[in-house]
PAZA-971597 format. One record per residue (C-alpha): x, y, z; residue number from 1. Coordinates in steps of 0.2 Angstrom, whole numbers. Each point is the difference from the previous one (the first is absolute). Example, Ala and Ser with C-alpha at 12.3 -4.5 7.8 and 13.67 -1.06 7.14 Angstrom:
<sites>
((62, -22, 39), 1)
((6, 17, -3), 2)
</sites>
This chain:
<sites>
((0, 0, 0), 1)
((14, 12, 4), 2)
((9, -4, -16), 3)
((-16, 4, -10), 4)
((-2, 17, 10), 5)
((18, 4, -4), 6)
((-3, -3, -18), 7)
((-15, 11, -1), 8)
((9, 14, 9), 9)
((15, -2, -12), 10)
((-12, 1, -14), 11)
((-8, 16, 7), 12)
((17, 8, 2), 13)
((4, -5, -18), 14)
((-16, 7, -6), 15)
((3, 16, 9), 16)
((18, 1, -5), 17)
((-5, -3, -18), 18)
((-14, 14, 1), 19)
((12, 12, 8), 20)
((14, -4, -13), 21)
((-13, 2, -14), 22)
((-5, 17, 7), 23)
((18, 5, 2), 24)
((3, -5, -18), 25)
((-15, 9, -6), 26)
((5, 16, 10), 27)
((18, -1, -6), 28)
((-6, -2, -18), 29)
((-12, 14, 2), 30)
((14, 11, 7), 31)
((12, -5, -14), 32)
((-14, 4, -12), 33)
((-2, 17, 8), 34)
((18, 3, 1), 35)
((6, -6, -17), 36)
((-15, 1, -12), 37)
((-15, 11, 6), 38)
((12, 13, 7), 39)
((4, 5, -18), 40)
((-18, -1, -7), 41)
((-13, 13, 0), 42)
((-14, -2, 13), 43)
((-18, -2, -7), 44)
((-6, 16, 9), 45)
((16, 10, -3), 46)
((13, 3, -13), 47)
((14, -2, 12), 48)
((9, -16, 6), 49)
((1, -6, 18), 50)
((18, 5, -1), 51)
((-4, 18, -5), 52)
((-14, 1, 13), 53)
((12, -4, 14), 54)
((11, 15, -6), 55)
((-16, 11, -2), 56)
((-4, -3, 19), 57)
((16, 8, 5), 58)
((-1, 14, -12), 59)
((-3, 18, 4), 60)
((1, 12, -15), 61)
((-4, 18, -5), 62)
((-1, 8, -17), 63)
((13, 14, -2), 64)
((-5, 5, -17), 65)
((-16, -8, -8), 66)
((8, 2, -18), 67)
((-13, 13, -6), 68)
((6, 13, -12), 69)
((4, 18, 7), 70)
((-6, 17, -5), 71)
((12, 15, 1), 72)
((-1, 18, -5), 73)
((10, 9, -13), 74)
((15, 2, 11), 75)
((0, -19, 5), 76)
((-8, 3, 17), 77)
((-9, -15, 6), 78)
((-19, 2, 1), 79)
((-4, -18, 3), 80)
((13, -13, 5), 81)
((12, 9, 11), 82)
((15, -11, 5), 83)
((8, 4, 17), 84)
((8, -9, 14), 85)
((-12, -6, 13), 86)
((-1, -10, 16), 87)
((-9, -17, -1), 88)
((-5, -9, 15), 89)
((-3, -19, 0), 90)
((-11, -8, 14), 91)
((12, -8, 13), 92)
((-2, -7, 17), 93)
((0, 14, 13), 94)
((17, 2, 9), 95)
((11, 12, 8), 96)
((9, 3, -16), 97)
((-17, 5, -8), 98)
((-3, 13, 13), 99)
((17, 7, -1), 100)
((-1, 1, -19), 101)
((-17, 10, 1), 102)
((7, 12, 13), 103)
((15, 4, -11), 104)
((-10, 1, -16), 105)
((-13, 11, 8), 106)
((13, 12, 7), 107)
((10, 1, -16), 108)
((-16, 3, -11), 109)
((-10, 10, 13), 110)
((-14, -12, 1), 111)
((-11, -7, 13), 112)
((9, -15, 8), 113)
((-16, -7, 8), 114)
((-10, 1, -16), 115)
((14, -8, -10), 116)
((2, -14, 13), 117)
((-19, -4, 0), 118)
((0, 0, -19), 119)
((15, -12, -1), 120)
((-6, -12, 14), 121)
((-17, -2, -8), 122)
((6, -2, -18), 123)
((-3, -17, -9), 124)
((8, 6, -16), 125)
((15, 12, -4), 126)
((-4, 18, -1), 127)
((8, 16, -6), 128)
((3, 14, 13), 129)
((-12, 14, -3), 130)
((-4, 17, 9), 131)
((-17, 5, 6), 132)
((-5, 6, -18), 133)
((4, -17, -6), 134)
((15, 6, -10), 135)
((15, -11, 0), 136)
((13, 7, 12), 137)
((14, 7, -10), 138)
((18, -4, 5), 139)
((12, 14, -3), 140)
((18, -4, -5), 141)
((6, 5, 17), 142)
((-13, -11, 9), 143)
((4, -14, -13), 144)
((18, -1, 5), 145)
((-5, -1, 18), 146)
((-13, -14, -2), 147)
((12, -10, -11), 148)
((11, -2, 16), 149)
((-14, -10, 9), 150)
((-5, -18, -3), 151)
((-17, -2, 9), 152)
((-9, -16, -2), 153)
((-15, 1, -11), 154)
((4, 17, -7), 155)
((7, 3, -17), 156)
((5, 16, -9), 157)
((-6, -3, -18), 158)
((-4, 10, -16), 159)
((-19, 2, -1), 160)
((-11, 7, -13), 161)
((-14, 11, 6), 162)
((-14, -2, -13), 163)
((-7, 18, 4), 164)
((12, 10, 10), 165)
((-9, 17, -3), 166)
((-16, -7, 8), 167)
((-13, 15, 0), 168)
((11, 10, -11), 169)
((0, -13, -14), 170)
((-7, 9, -16), 171)
((-17, -7, -5), 172)
((5, -4, -17), 173)
((11, -14, 7), 174)
((-15, -9, 5), 175)
((0, -15, 11), 176)
((1, -19, 0), 177)
((-11, -14, 7), 178)
((4, -18, 5), 179)
((0, -11, -16), 180)
((3, -17, 7), 181)
((12, -11, 9), 182)
((16, -6, -9), 183)
((16, -9, 3), 184)
((16, 10, 2), 185)
((5, -2, -18), 186)
((-16, 9, -5), 187)
((-2, -13, -15), 188)
((-18, -5, 3), 189)
((-12, 5, 13), 190)
((-5, -18, 5), 191)
((18, -7, 2), 192)
((9, 0, 16), 193)
((18, -6, -4), 194)
((7, 9, 15), 195)
((-13, -3, 13), 196)
((-7, 15, 9), 197)
((-10, 12, -10), 198)
((1, 19, -4), 199)
((-13, 13, -6), 200)
((1, 4, -18), 201)
((-6, 18, -5), 202)
((-9, 6, -15), 203)
((-4, 17, -5), 204)
((-18, 6, 3), 205)
((1, 19, -4), 206)
((11, 13, -8), 207)
((17, -5, -8), 208)
((1, -15, 11), 209)
((-15, -7, -10), 210)
((3, 6, -17), 211)
((18, -5, 0), 212)
((-3, -16, 10), 213)
((7, -12, -14), 214)
((17, 9, 2), 215)
((0, 3, 19), 216)
((-6, -18, 5), 217)
((17, -7, 2), 218)
((6, -18, 0), 219)
((2, -4, 19), 220)
((6, 7, 16), 221)
((16, 1, 10), 222)
((-2, -9, 16), 223)
((10, -2, 16), 224)
((-3, -17, 9), 225)
((5, -4, 18), 226)
((-1, -18, 7), 227)
((-4, -4, 18), 228)
((-3, -15, 11), 229)
((-15, -4, 10), 230)
((7, 11, 14), 231)
((1, 15, -12), 232)
((19, 0, 0), 233)
((10, 2, -16), 234)
((5, -17, -8), 235)
((19, -1, -3), 236)
((5, -1, -18), 237)
((-18, 5, -5), 238)
((-1, 17, 8), 239)
((-2, 11, -16), 240)
((-4, -2, -18), 241)
((-4, 13, -13), 242)
((-11, -4, -15), 243)
((-2, 11, -16), 244)
((-4, -2, -18), 245)
((14, -4, -12), 246)
((-5, 13, -13), 247)
((12, 15, 0), 248)
((-12, 11, -9), 249)
((-15, 0, 12), 250)
((-8, 10, 8), 251)
((-3, 13, -13), 252)
((-1, 18, 3), 253)
((-12, 14, -6), 254)
((8, 16, -2), 255)
((-14, 14, 0), 256)
((0, 18, -5), 257)
((-5, 6, 17), 258)
((11, 9, 12), 259)
((-3, -6, 18), 260)
((8, 16, 7), 261)
((-15, 9, -6), 262)
((-13, -11, 8), 263)
((1, 4, 18), 264)
((2, 19, -2), 265)
((-16, 0, -10), 266)
((-9, -10, 13), 267)
((6, 12, 13), 268)
((-7, 15, -11), 269)
((-17, -8, -1), 270)
((0, -3, 18), 271)
((4, 18, 4), 272)
((-15, 6, -11), 273)
((-11, -13, 9), 274)
((-4, -10, -16), 275)
((-8, -16, 6), 276)
((-4, -7, -16), 277)
((8, 4, -17), 278)
((15, -2, -11), 279)
((15, 9, -8), 280)
((8, -5, -17), 281)
((17, 7, -6), 282)
((5, -4, -18), 283)
((16, 5, -8), 284)
((-5, 13, -13), 285)
((13, -6, -13), 286)
((-3, -19, 2), 287)
((-17, -3, 8), 288)
((9, -11, 13), 289)
((-9, -1, 16), 290)
((11, 7, 13), 291)
((-12, -1, 14), 292)
((-18, -6, 3), 293)
((-6, 2, 17), 294)
((-17, -5, 7), 295)
((-7, 3, 17), 296)
((-6, -7, 12), 297)
((15, -11, 2), 298)
((0, -19, 0), 299)
((11, -14, 6), 300)
((3, -14, -13), 301)
((2, -13, 14), 302)
((-16, 3, 8), 303)
((-14, 2, -13), 304)
((-18, 1, 6), 305)
((-12, -3, -15), 306)
((-13, 11, 8), 307)
((12, 14, 2), 308)
((3, 8, -17), 309)
((16, 10, 6), 310)
((10, -12, -12), 311)
((-9, 8, -15), 312)
((11, 11, -10), 313)
((-10, 16, -2), 314)
((12, 7, -13), 315)
((-8, -13, -12), 316)
((-18, 2, 5), 317)
((-11, 11, -10), 318)
((-9, 15, 9), 319)
((-10, 15, -6), 320)
((13, 13, -5), 321)
((-10, 16, 1), 322)
((7, 15, -10), 323)
((16, -10, -5), 324)
((-12, -7, -13), 325)
((-2, 17, -8), 326)
((16, -4, -9), 327)
((-11, -11, -12), 328)
((-12, 14, -5), 329)
((15, 12, -1), 330)
((9, -11, -12), 331)
((-16, -3, -10), 332)
((-3, 19, -1), 333)
((17, 3, -7), 334)
((2, -14, -12), 335)
((-18, 1, -7), 336)
((1, 18, -4), 337)
((-17, 3, 9), 338)
((8, 12, 12), 339)
((15, 12, 0), 340)
((11, 4, 16), 341)
((-7, 18, 0), 342)
((-18, -5, -2), 343)
((-10, 7, 15), 344)
((-13, -7, 11), 345)
((-11, 7, 14), 346)
((-2, -8, 17), 347)
((-13, 6, 12), 348)
((3, -14, 12), 349)
((-15, -11, -6), 350)
((-1, -10, -16), 351)
((-19, 0, 2), 352)
((-2, -19, -5), 353)
((3, -17, 8), 354)
((4, 7, 17), 355)
((17, 6, -6), 356)
((8, 16, 7), 357)
((18, 7, 1), 358)
((11, -3, 15), 359)
((1, 19, 2), 360)
((-15, 8, 7), 361)
((-6, 15, -10), 362)
((10, -7, -15), 363)
((15, 6, -9), 364)
((-8, 12, -12), 365)
((7, 1, -18), 366)
((16, -10, -3), 367)
((9, -8, -14), 368)
((2, -18, -4), 369)
((18, 1, 7), 370)
((-6, 9, 16), 371)
((-15, -13, 2), 372)
((13, -14, 0), 373)
((11, 9, 13), 374)
((-14, 5, 11), 375)
((-8, -18, -3), 376)
((-17, 8, -4), 377)
((-14, -13, 0), 378)
((-12, 11, -10), 379)
((12, 4, -14), 380)
((4, -18, -2), 381)
((-18, -5, 1), 382)
((-3, 12, -15), 383)
((15, -8, -9), 384)
((-8, -17, 2), 385)
((-16, 5, -9), 386)
((9, -1, -17), 387)
((10, -16, 5), 388)
((-8, -17, -3), 389)
((2, -15, 12), 390)
((11, -8, -13), 391)
((11, 15, -1), 392)
((2, -1, 19), 393)
((4, -18, -2), 394)
((13, 2, -13), 395)
((10, 14, 9), 396)
((-1, -9, 16), 397)
((8, -14, -9), 398)
((13, 11, -8), 399)
((6, 5, 18), 400)
((0, -18, 5), 401)
((-15, 1, 11), 402)
((-10, -14, -8), 403)
((6, -17, 5), 404)
((16, -4, 9), 405)
((17, 8, -4), 406)
((13, -12, 8), 407)
((12, -10, -10), 408)
((-4, -18, -3), 409)
((14, -9, -10), 410)
((10, -16, -2), 411)
((17, -4, 8), 412)
((4, -10, -16), 413)
((2, -16, 11), 414)
((-18, -6, -3), 415)
((-9, 11, 12), 416)
((-11, 12, -11), 417)
((-12, 8, 12), 418)
((11, 8, 13), 419)
((-10, 15, 6), 420)
((12, 13, 7), 421)
((-14, 9, 9), 422)
((-12, -14, 4), 423)
((-17, 3, 8), 424)
((-2, 16, -10), 425)
((-18, 6, -2), 426)
((-5, 6, -17), 427)
((-5, 18, -2), 428)
((-18, 4, -7), 429)
((-12, 14, -3), 430)
((-16, -11, 2), 431)
((-6, -12, 13), 432)
((6, -18, -1), 433)
((-10, -12, -11), 434)
((-5, 13, -14), 435)
((4, -7, -17), 436)
((-1, 17, -10), 437)
((3, 18, 4), 438)
((-17, 7, 4), 439)
((-2, 15, 10), 440)
((-14, 12, 3), 441)
((4, 19, 0), 442)
((0, 1, 19), 443)
((12, -15, 1), 444)
((11, 7, -13), 445)
((1, 17, 9), 446)
((4, -7, 17), 447)
((12, -13, -8), 448)
((10, 14, -8), 449)
((5, 7, 17), 450)
((5, -17, 7), 451)
((-16, -5, 9), 452)
((-13, -14, -3), 453)
((8, -16, -5), 454)
((17, 7, -6), 455)
((14, -9, 8), 456)
((19, 1, -2), 457)
((15, -7, 10), 458)
((14, 10, 7), 459)
((12, -10, -11), 460)
((-9, 5, -16), 461)
((-1, 18, 6), 462)
((19, 1, 2), 463)
((2, -9, -16), 464)
((-11, 13, -9), 465)
((12, 14, 6), 466)
((15, -9, -8), 467)
((-10, -1, -16), 468)
((-2, 19, 0), 469)
((18, 2, 4), 470)
((5, -10, -15), 471)
((-10, 10, -12), 472)
((-16, -11, 0), 473)
((10, -17, -2), 474)
((-8, -14, 11), 475)
((9, -14, 7), 476)
((-1, -13, 14), 477)
((9, 2, 17), 478)
((12, -13, 6), 479)
((3, -7, 17), 480)
((12, -14, -3), 481)
((16, 3, -9), 482)
((8, -17, -1), 483)
((1, -18, 7), 484)
((17, -6, 6), 485)
((6, -16, 6), 486)
((9, -3, 17), 487)
((17, 5, -7), 488)
((-7, 17, -7), 489)
((0, -6, -18), 490)
((-14, 8, -10), 491)
((-13, -13, -6), 492)
((-13, 12, -7), 493)
((-4, 18, -2), 494)
((-16, 11, -2), 495)
((0, 15, -12), 496)
((-3, 18, 6), 497)
((-17, 8, -6), 498)
((-7, -15, -9), 499)
((-13, 1, -14), 500)
((4, 19, -3), 501)
((-12, 9, -12), 502)
((-5, 18, -4), 503)
((-18, 3, 7), 504)
((0, 19, 1), 505)
((6, 14, -11), 506)
((16, 8, 7), 507)
((-9, 17, -1), 508)
((-13, -7, 11), 509)
((12, -7, 13), 510)
((9, 17, 0), 511)
((-16, 10, 4), 512)
((-5, -12, 14), 513)
((17, 1, 8), 514)
((-1, 19, -1), 515)
((-17, 0, 8), 516)
((6, -11, 14), 517)
((14, 13, 3), 518)
((-14, 13, 2), 519)
((-9, -11, 12), 520)
((14, 2, 12), 521)
((4, 18, -5), 522)
((-17, 7, 2), 523)
((-13, -14, 2), 524)
((-5, -13, 12), 525)
((18, -6, 3), 526)
((6, 17, 6), 527)
((5, -8, 17), 528)
((15, -8, -10), 529)
((7, 16, -6), 530)
((14, 2, 12), 531)
((7, -18, 0), 532)
((18, -5, -3), 533)
((-4, -2, -19), 534)
((-12, 9, -12), 535)
((-14, -13, -1), 536)
((-15, -3, -12), 537)
((-15, -11, 2), 538)
((-19, -2, 2), 539)
((-10, -2, 16), 540)
((-16, -10, 2), 541)
((-14, -3, 13), 542)
((-13, -13, -2), 543)
((-14, -7, 10), 544)
((5, -17, 8), 545)
((-8, -16, -4), 546)
((-12, 1, 14), 547)
((-13, 12, -7), 548)
((-10, 10, 12), 549)
((16, 2, 12), 550)
((11, 15, 1), 551)
((15, -10, -4), 552)
((11, 6, -15), 553)
((15, -6, -10), 554)
((13, 13, -3), 555)
((13, -1, -14), 556)
((15, 9, -6), 557)
((10, -6, -16), 558)
((14, 9, -7), 559)
((19, 1, -3), 560)
((15, 10, 4), 561)
((11, 9, -3), 562)
((-9, 10, -14), 563)
((16, 4, -10), 564)
((7, -17, 0), 565)
((-13, -12, 6), 566)
((8, -15, 10), 567)
((-15, -8, 9), 568)
((-19, -2, -3), 569)
((-10, -3, 16), 570)
((-17, -4, 4), 571)
((-8, 1, 18), 572)
((-17, -5, 6), 573)
((-7, 1, 17), 574)
((-16, -10, 1), 575)
((-16, 2, 11), 576)
((5, 16, 8), 577)
((-11, 10, 11), 578)
((-6, 16, -9), 579)
((10, 11, 12), 580)
((6, 12, -14), 581)
((18, -8, 0), 582)
((7, -6, -16), 583)
((12, -13, 6), 584)
((5, -6, -17), 585)
((7, 17, -5), 586)
((10, 2, 16), 587)
((7, -18, -1), 588)
((5, 3, -19), 589)
((10, 16, 5), 590)
((9, -9, 14), 591)
((4, -15, -11), 592)
((7, 11, -13), 593)
((11, 9, 12), 594)
((7, -16, 5), 595)
((3, -5, -18), 596)
((9, 16, -3), 597)
((15, -7, 10), 598)
((-2, -17, -6), 599)
((12, -8, -14), 600)
((-6, -14, -10), 601)
((12, -14, -2), 602)
((-1, -9, -17), 603)
</sites>
């Protein structure tokens, strides 16, 4: 009996040993499969292998430059994509060294040590050191040398590219970007993840960022990767890796015609005159190049609120021009022969029809066409419009560039044919949207002739019309982008000055209109500009705002200077002003021209 019990026990031991051995064999085989086969195969739910995933778990990375192309001004000053040395903080385990590093950095850069310590200790991802305005903390050359002497754990001094360094001072024509998708660090395809962790791709959604997006998109970012163990300590031998695209030509660079040194002073002038909503456009009178295009209120391209329209470029938005539009009737009167400069009109202050009256109570009395233009007499121009058809008004508005858009749209000869240099530009018009033919009643025509009713033009088109007159009636399209360069500075493509030139007005007509605009400043509605740094010329305008029934007005002034040798054409509009007898546009125009008097254009 004992012998049989021993046999059964041995059998059970044998069975157990066999089962355990089989399980161990299966386990070893599984481990071998994972180690030597499956470790190098893509997972069903991910494109990475197990080997790669094990590395990713220890990886902490930050994008130093997302690879998007940069926009610079005519002097090469970065408007987007400013490269500078920055402090990068990687999440690490709290220690005495971390506290010492924070105290030293805060003392050197004049920062709040407590706030920096809280941010670092709570960080789960690497971050760039920024100030309270969210701007990257700049490291001067002196401080750079001091910082390089230290070797703090988890702190790196690296070249970082700030996408929008100007923040609220970014010109509206730059636009903004939105997140496109996630992509691998090579930037090849949005759904591949060859290097593990993802980064945010950006695509243009407004302004030059949108219209030149095919060239600005880039081919991938420059990333800095830091490897840590489970205790958040650097792994020896895997501490640092830098990844970047291998193509030496990217990112590309858009060299614009604008001069950034003009932008902030113009913003300051508009603030001094309490312009809350408006725009200023400055064009080079010889080339039509956009030197400055300022829109207020300001916007921050990194914080776009769709409900807040501050990002909208008002220099490209059409608004009622008021008496500025009298240039159309004046040009028609001269070229058609219907009137001569010395023909006289009588203004009693009231036109007597359509609720139209002159801005001057009691009227101007008897005055010539030249004087009517200088004094901006509504009654005289209403009388002129009686002989002018709606089609005449349309044609002469078109001759001045006030029908449709004026911004240059061209090709880079690289396969991109619809590159709008001034995207999002509204077209000018003399009738309400949706009308298919030029049909106006007499009342509509009279009110439209003085820039009311449905007449709309943009500040850009207004400034461009000044250049057309300065160039003897020859129309052309303004330019904002000069050329495209690769990363080394080699020119890839250029855009011509004054594209699509054509004569639209007689030289004699342009001469008369320029002379009349001189009289506006000498003895007309622009007399406030008589004692400026330069002798100036131009045309003022005041129009009812979009919200009918309110007392809000749009004030305009468009003109050029200096009169003898014109260098700049400028358009100013102040929108939705209270009717407080101030003509802010004229005052802003004068101050902008004074500033330009000491400015030298760099080719």
